[in-house]
C-alpha angles and dihedrals in degrees: 000000000000114000116220126186110209117193120207126220104246144042090274137008115279133175096284088077095054095111092054094050093045093051089054094046091052092050094243094133091048090051086058092051094257129132102199125199122188122209143159129230132257102234090213087066097043138263130299092281092055091052093050092046090054092048092245092121128033099208135006149170118244142157114276093230092056091053091054092048094046093051092059089071103016114029094188108111124061130192112240101175141012116239098184133029095195139054115255106203126107140191107232131190142144129244095247089071092065092235112140104156137019092262088064090068088080106104091015131108111252116192113213147127097271099220116154090254094047093049092048091050098049090047091052092049091055095042097051089052091054099259132127110261091191089064094061112115107214118212110198105225094162112207092335115112110215115226127226087255090058091051092048089049091056103253087129139341096237142353134226120205114036112128119245090218097049128011093031088059095055119114116273136173091222108101116248092240090058094054127089119195126176121185102222095228088062095054105047109295119136116262116248147149103273093203136015131191115229150161139191111300088227089060091057089056097041099045112011093161092061089052091051093046093049093049094046092054091043092052089051090054095049093047091050093053092045088055092048115010092183089071088077098052096090090049093057092046085064103039100038104019091157091073120078116257088230091063093052091044092054094042101050100069091042096052091040089062089069097053101080135044116203088343094305125119127213105007113143099216126220091211089063101034101047100049091042091053089049090052093048090049092047088056095048095252094114130034097197113053090187097053092102089074092073097027095074138040132186092190095109099049125098115281089263092055094047096054 
């Protein structure tokens, strides 16, 4: 039995990993001769990509933009499957701020993690709606996601970052009619794979059959949850019991809607990767706008996913 350590993309498991957990619960990895362990990273030691690059995790889920950036200095990790075919972030505010459209964020305090990518994106959202991106007042909230209550209390006027399929669904005392939530890919953000699944490129050369077996079982898990999201509820009651069942129940069908494109699982799509790399390069986040061509491979997916 081959042991594989699979690192997730956040500080704790959330519904985007449902296919992985379900495949393990059903014994589909074990059928393929794989003993799969799921884990999360210690941010003081880096993100999932850093762990895979050091050989401290075998597979992992990570943002597509971070893979492209890492490979410019350390071409070690390669994407082998797409998990999501949409961006997740939102801009969130409440009506008492007076914000009614993205252009109104000019002159307002936007709480966010001010990474180069995040700053470029919020500026684009304001600019394409006719506002002044230079007038945005950035509030550095780090990795903390401000709640609607925090916005209503005046900590900021809006936030950038919370996921429409997770944090936005969390319980709040702010009435629904007072909240304003815009998924960024609906208001002018570039389209991209939010998360990819990857491994060391050397592993794909050394043991390609293990890569294929792992992906086949993983695809089976994601397809099963997409067909019946409620199958994952009992799993999340065990692995994140501190979150309400209602949150998981609402999140699963929403996040599952991002897992396939035209009925196909896993394909890392040129029409998402190439324009996104261009956008990242245009904003100084990447040097090589063509690096995506070697950063990802669909070779190890099922025949359907490769085509």
